[in-house]
Structure formats: C-alpha cells, structure tokens
C-alpha positions in Angstrom: 80.7 56.6 65.9 84.1 56.2 67.6 83.6 59.6 69.4 80.2 58.5 70.5 81.5 55.2 72.0 84.3 57.1 73.8 81.8 59.5 75.2 79.6 56.6 76.3 82.5 54.9 78.0 83.5 58.1 79.7 80.0 58.5 81.0 79.9 54.9 82.4 83.3 55.4 84.1 82.3 58.7 85.7 79.1 57.2 86.9 81.1 54.3 88.2 83.3 56.6 90.2 80.4 58.7 91.5 79.2 55.6 93.2 81.6 56.4 96.0 81.0 58.5 99.1 82.0 62.2 98.6 82.4 63.0 102.4 84.6 59.9 103.1 86.5 60.6 99.9 87.3 64.1 101.1 88.6 62.8 104.4 90.8 60.2 102.8 92.1 62.6 100.2 93.1 65.1 102.8 94.8 62.4 104.9 96.6 60.5 102.2 96.7 62.5 98.9 96.6 66.3 99.6 100.3 66.5 100.5 101.2 65.8 96.9 98.1 66.2 94.8 95.4 68.9 94.2 91.9 67.7 93.4 92.1 70.0 90.4 94.4 69.7 87.3 96.9 72.0 88.9 100.3 70.5 89.7 101.4 70.4 93.4 104.3 68.1 94.4 102.8 65.7 91.8 100.3 66.1 88.9 96.8 67.2 89.9 93.9 64.6 89.9 91.4 66.8 88.0 90.2 65.0 84.9 91.3 61.6 86.1 88.1 60.0 84.8 88.9 61.1 81.3 92.6 60.0 81.5 91.8 56.5 82.7 88.6 55.8 80.8 88.2 52.1 80.3 91.1 51.2 82.6 89.6 51.4 86.0 91.1 48.1 87.2 94.6 49.3 86.1 94.0 52.6 87.9 93.3 50.7 91.2 96.5 48.7 90.6 98.5 51.9 89.9 97.4 53.5 93.1 97.8 50.4 95.3 101.0 49.0 93.7 102.7 51.3 91.2 105.5 48.9 90.4 103.0 46.1 89.6 101.2 48.5 87.3 104.5 49.4 85.5 105.2 45.6 85.1 102.1 45.2 83.0 103.8 47.2 80.3 100.6 49.3 79.7 101.4 52.1 77.3 99.6 54.8 79.3 101.3 53.8 82.5 104.7 53.8 80.7 104.0 57.3 79.4 103.2 58.5 82.9 106.5 57.1 84.2 108.5 58.6 81.4 106.9 62.0 81.8 106.8 62.4 85.5 109.2 60.1 87.3 112.3 62.2 86.7 110.5 65.3 87.9 108.4 64.1 90.8 109.7 60.6 91.6 107.6 57.4 91.7 104.5 57.4 93.9 104.7 55.1 96.9 102.1 52.3 97.1 99.0 53.5 98.9 97.3 51.5 101.6 93.7 52.0 100.4 90.9 49.7 99.3 89.1 49.9 96.0 86.1 51.3 97.7 88.2 54.1 99.3 89.6 54.8 95.9 86.1 55.1 94.5 85.3 57.5 97.4 88.4 59.6 96.5 87.6 59.7 92.8 84.0 60.7 93.6 85.3 63.6 95.7 87.7 64.7 92.9 85.0 64.5 90.3 82.5 66.6 92.3 85.1 68.9 93.8 84.3 72.6 93.4 87.2 75.0 94.0 86.5 77.6 96.8 85.8 81.1 95.9 88.9 83.3 95.6 89.7 85.3 98.8 88.4 88.8 99.0 91.0 91.5 98.1 92.8 92.7 101.2 92.4 96.4 101.9 95.5 98.5 102.2 94.8 98.9 106.0 95.3 95.2 106.5 92.0 93.5 106.1 88.9 93.3 103.9 86.4 95.6 105.2 88.7 96.5 108.1 87.8 99.7 110.0 90.7 102.1 110.7 91.3 102.8 114.3 90.3 106.3 115.3 93.0 108.3 116.9 92.3 109.8 120.3 90.9 113.3 120.1 91.8 114.5 123.6 94.0 117.3 122.3 91.1 118.6 120.2 88.8 118.8 123.2 91.5 120.8 125.1 91.6 123.2 122.2 87.8 123.5 122.1 87.5 124.0 125.9 90.3 126.6 125.7 88.6 128.6 123.0 85.3 128.5 124.9 87.1 129.6 128.1 88.7 132.6 126.3 85.4 133.5 124.7 83.7 133.5 128.1 86.5 135.6 129.6 86.2 138.2 126.9 82.4 138.2 127.1 82.5 138.8 130.9 85.1 141.5 130.4 82.9 143.2 127.8 79.9 143.0 130.2 81.9 144.5 133.0 83.1 147.4 130.8 79.5 148.1 129.7 78.4 148.2 133.3 81.3 150.6 134.2 80.4 152.9 131.3 76.7 152.9 132.4 77.7 153.7 136.0 79.9 156.6 134.9 77.2 158.1 132.7 74.7 157.8 135.5 77.1 159.6 137.9 77.8 162.3 135.3 81.4 161.3 134.7 83.1 160.8 131.3 83.7 157.0 130.8 87.4 156.1 130.6 88.5 154.4 127.4 90.6 151.5 128.5 91.9 149.0 125.9 91.9 145.2 126.5 95.7 145.2 126.8 95.7 147.9 129.6 92.8 146.1 131.3 94.7 142.8 131.3 97.8 144.5 132.7 95.9 146.2 135.4 94.1 142.9 136.4 97.4 141.0 136.5 98.9 143.7 138.8 95.9 143.8 141.1 95.9 140.0 141.3 99.7 139.4 141.1 99.8 136.7 143.7 97.1 134.6 142.0 98.6 135.4 138.5 102.1 134.3 139.7 100.7 130.9 141.0 98.7 130.3 137.9 101.6 131.3 135.6 104.0 129.0 137.5 101.6 126.1 137.3 101.0 126.7 133.5 104.8 126.9 132.9 105.3 123.6 134.8 102.6 121.9 132.7 104.1 123.3 129.5 107.6 122.0 130.5 106.2 118.5 131.4 104.3 118.3 128.1 107.4 119.3 126.2 109.4 116.7 128.1 106.9 114.0 127.4 106.8 115.0 123.7 110.6 114.9 123.5 110.8 111.5 125.3 108.5 110.0 122.6 110.6 111.0 119.7 111.8 107.9 117.9 109.5 105.6 120.1 107.4 103.4 117.9 105.6 101.2 120.4 104.1 101.1 123.9 101.1 102.4 125.7 101.8 106.1 125.1 102.0 105.6 121.3 98.7 106.2 119.4 99.6 103.6 116.7 102.4 101.1 116.9 105.0 101.0 114.1 103.7 98.5 111.5 105.5 99.0 108.2 104.1 97.5 105.0 106.2 94.6 103.8 107.1 93.6 100.2 105.3 90.3 100.8 102.1 90.0 103.0 103.4 87.4 105.4 100.8 86.4 108.1 102.4 85.5 111.4 98.9 84.7 112.7 98.6 81.9 110.1 102.2 80.6 110.3 103.0 81.0 114.0 99.4 80.9 115.3 97.2 78.7 113.2 100.0 76.4 111.9 102.0 76.7 115.2 105.4 77.0 113.5 108.1 77.7 116.1 109.7 81.1 115.9 113.2 79.6 115.6 112.3 77.5 112.6 112.6 80.7 110.6 114.6 82.8 112.9 117.1 80.0 113.6 120.0 82.0 115.0 118.1 83.6 117.9 119.7 81.0 120.3 123.1 81.2 118.7 124.0 84.7 117.9 123.4 88.4 118.5 120.8 88.7 115.7 117.9 86.4 115.1 118.3 86.2 111.3 115.7 87.2 108.7 115.1 83.9 106.9 116.0 83.5 103.3 113.5 82.5 100.7 115.0 79.0 100.8 113.4 78.5 104.2 110.1 79.5 102.8 110.5 77.0 100.0 110.8 74.1 102.4 107.0 74.3 102.5 106.0 76.5 99.6 107.6 74.3 97.0 104.4 72.3 97.5 102.0 74.8 99.1 101.2 77.2 96.3 98.1 78.9 97.6 97.4 80.5 100.9 94.1 80.7 102.8 94.1 84.5 103.0 96.0 85.9 100.0 95.6 83.1 97.5 98.6 82.7 95.1 99.5 86.3 94.9 102.0 86.6 97.8 103.5 83.1 97.4 104.2 84.0 93.8 106.4 86.8 95.0 108.5 84.2 96.9 108.9 82.2 93.6 109.9 85.3 91.8 112.5 86.2 94.4 114.1 82.8 94.5 113.7 82.0 90.8 111.4 79.1 91.1 109.7 77.7 87.9 106.4 76.4 89.2 105.4 74.7 85.9 108.7 72.8 85.5 109.5 72.3 89.2 113.1 73.7 88.8 115.1 76.6 90.0 116.3 79.2 87.5 119.1 81.8 87.8 116.7 84.7 87.7 116.6 85.7 91.4 115.8 89.0 93.2 116.3 89.7 96.9 113.2 90.3 99.1 113.6 93.8 100.7 112.0 93.2 104.1 111.5 96.3 106.3 112.9 95.9 109.8 110.3 96.4 112.6 112.3 96.2 115.8 115.3 98.4 115.3 117.4 99.6 118.3 119.8 102.6 118.1 123.4 102.0 116.9 124.8 102.7 120.4 122.8 100.0 122.0 124.1 96.4 122.3 121.5 93.7 122.5 122.3 90.0 122.2 119.5 87.6 121.4 121.4 84.5 122.4 122.1 86.0 125.8 118.4 86.5 126.4 116.9 83.5 124.6 119.4 80.8 125.4 120.9 81.9 128.7 118.1 84.0 130.1 115.4 81.7 128.7 113.3 84.8 127.9 110.2 84.1 125.7 110.0 85.9 122.4 106.6 87.3 123.4 108.2 89.3 126.2 109.7 91.8 123.8 107.9 91.2 120.6 104.3 90.7 121.9 101.8 88.1 120.7 103.3 87.8 117.2 101.2 84.6 116.7 98.1 86.8 116.7 99.5 89.5 114.3 98.5 89.6 110.7 101.1 92.3 110.2 104.0 92.4 112.7 104.2 95.6 114.7 106.3 96.9 117.6 104.1 96.6 120.7 106.7 97.6 123.3 108.6 100.9 123.4 112.0 99.2 123.8 113.4 102.3 125.4 116.1 102.4 128.0 113.5 102.8 130.7 111.6 99.8 129.5 114.7 97.6 129.4 115.9 98.8 132.8 112.5 98.0 134.4 112.6 94.5 132.9 116.1 94.0 134.3 114.9 95.2 137.7 111.9 92.8 137.8 112.9 89.7 135.8 114.1 86.8 137.9 117.1 85.0 136.5 116.2 81.4 135.5 119.1 79.6 137.2 117.7 76.1 137.6 119.2 73.6 135.2 121.1 76.3 133.5 124.7 75.4 132.8 125.8 79.0 132.4 124.7 80.0 135.9 125.9 76.6 137.4 129.4 77.6 136.4 129.0 81.1 137.9 127.7 79.6 141.1 130.6 77.2 141.3 133.0 80.1 140.9 131.3 82.2 143.6 131.2 79.5 146.2 134.9 78.9 145.8 135.9 82.1 147.7 134.6 84.1 150.7 133.7 87.2 148.7 131.5 85.2 146.4 129.8 83.5 149.3 128.9 86.9 150.8 127.6 88.1 147.5 125.4 85.1 147.1 123.9 85.7 150.6 123.2 89.3 149.6 121.6 88.3 146.3 119.5 85.5 147.7 118.3 87.4 150.7 114.8 87.6 149.2 115.0 84.1 147.6 115.5 85.4 144.0 118.1 86.9 141.8 117.2 89.6 139.3 119.2 90.6 136.2 119.9 93.9 137.9 121.7 92.1 140.8 123.9 90.4 138.2 125.0 93.7 136.6 122.0 94.3 134.4 122.0 98.0 135.3 125.7 98.5 134.5 126.1 101.0 131.6 128.7 98.9 129.8 126.4 95.9 129.6 124.4 97.7 126.8 126.6 100.6 125.8 130.2 100.1 124.9 
C-alpha cells in the first residue's frame, strides 16, 4: 500500500512538472543551468538534474525555495535539504540563488523530465572523418609513363615496318637483304641525324637535371603548393582546432600563451585544458573518448571531482618543425612585427587536424621578408629605432632611402642578412 501511494504521488508530481513548456524550459536551462548541471543524472560542475521528480516527490514547494533561495531552504531544517548540503557543499559549493519564477522552474523541470540524450557521434574514420573520402594523388607521372611506353612502341613498330619494306625491296631487286640489328640501326640513325640527336639529347639532359633539382629541393619539405599532401601527423588526442578556435572562437594565445613573449609559442599543458574541461566532459564530435584522455593524463577523478597523483604526459607530435640551424623567434614576429598566426600556419580555425600548409623553406621566408611591410605605426619598438636614426645624419639618409616608396619592408631592415636567421 505504501509503495502504491508513493508511486501515485510520484505520478502526480511528474504530471505537475510536465505542465511546463518544454521549449521555454530548454532555453532557460541552457542560459541559467547548463554551465553547472546536465539534464541527465551525470555530474557536471554540480549534480545532474535527471530524476529530480523522484528525489523531490511531495516537496515541490521546497524545491522552488531551494532553487530561488538556497539559504532559506536550508534554514527550514528539512532533512533532505540538509543531506544535500552535507553531501555536496564541500565538493561543489553552495548553489547561488537563481532569479527564476515558479513557472520558469516548471518549464525547466518539464524539459529535464522529457529530455532525450542525443545519439552518440559516429565513429571517426582513421582518415579524419566519418565517411571521409581520401584525396586522390595526382597521376601526372603515370600518364607520362604511359605516353612514353606508347611512343616507344610506335617507334619500334615503324622501325619494323621500315625494315620489312627494305627486305621486300632487296628481294625484288635480286639482292640479299642485310641483317641489321636494332642496336646497329639506332647507332646508324643517330649518326645520320647527329645534329637533331644532339639537340634532343641536350634538351632531355636539361629536363632530367631540372627534375632532379626539383626533387632534391622538396626533400624535407612538408607543406606548400608543390607538396601532394601536407604533413598532418596523427596526435595522441584528437583535438579539433576547428571547434576550439573556429566554432568557439578561442584566441590562439589563450593556449599558446608565450607566442608574444618568447621564442617558442608553448604547447599548453593539460592544466590549460582543464580550465574548461573540468566541467565540459563531452565534446560535439568525439563524445567523451578524447576528453577522457586528458583526464587520464592529468590524473583527474571525474566521479569525485579531485586530482590524483596518477599522471601521464601527453606526447604531442610537433607539426611545424624548423631545422636546428634556423633561428625563429615568435615574439619578434607576433609582438613586434604584428604578424597574424594565419600568415605562417594557415587557417587553423578551419582545421580538424592541424597540418603544415606552407613550405617554411628559406625561399618562402625570404620572399615574405621581401614583401611584408613593417607595421611601424603605434609600435614602441620602431618608435625607438626611428628616434635613434633621426639623431644623426647617416640615419636620416637611410630613412630617406627606405621611405622612398612610402613603405619599409623587413628586407630593408636587415631581414635578408644571413645572421638574422643563422648564427
């Protein structure tokens, strides 16, 4: 009988909550509740709201008070409220009073009661996307091989026809046909047409040397227009820059915080990730799988909301890696030169997996120094240089030379000097 009455009360309470507006409840939940609560039983920055009807059955007025004024609800001395405080306050803190009406609370509870979790994301294929189609490599070299073989076959066919005609002519004239091998025939033809053969041979040799030069020049080059596929290594954690930098518009330097201050831009530690992912436990593309790897690396106990001593470093794979004999200073370019990250790294905010889109060769850098105008306006670094130059006659003459076309490039300030990048 007692179970029947409890079930009846629960049904009445659920029906009472369902009187709210689902759509409005979703809007209010996302605006006021989603930063701490999930609409399921899963814990976020605070306990999940799934099953709230069962937990507060028969105490709906106290629930309204608990949401609108937690301290007043605690002052009632209600045993259930007291148990909530004892269990969760030390772990999550006390919820702030929420500026919502009882009708808005009904709407939220209706949304929670009718909430259906979205379907899990599709497994991501190894090539970077569900159902993604691998890019086909250009087949130009294959066509050259095919055309070359066809050309050789035609030459031998014509040579065979010519030999047959010569044999027939000799028989008709009563002469014994001469047996001439292909090798001797080729030698004789080359000698008879030595001028043409010399020109063709020289041209072929030049083409071969140019092709060899181009091939050698691309050794160790992992990006740029001449590369079939840019360098895009698989990382230990599938981190989507398209979501973080593109969709969520997180600034590059929030994670790579030393780009304006030092030579290197810093690969962020997992602590930076935890600023958000302590509370965001599921991503829109990879679900919980990849975020769980961050927790494992930093030793985060999701259930108890505490750090453990069981940590493991994330072994990221470097994408943009210059040779050891090249000096490149990020602060010099980002802070002083005011160069945007996209200039070298491409549109990272559109990349699911970061890749090297520019060659970053010496020629690429030299060309950039030759074309890039120095941002001198409102730049303290160049204000000081200008003040030094105008203080003597030689500096004044140099300024006139540099500003002859109205601009100053990095090359004119020494950007082509060997020691600037090699030392």
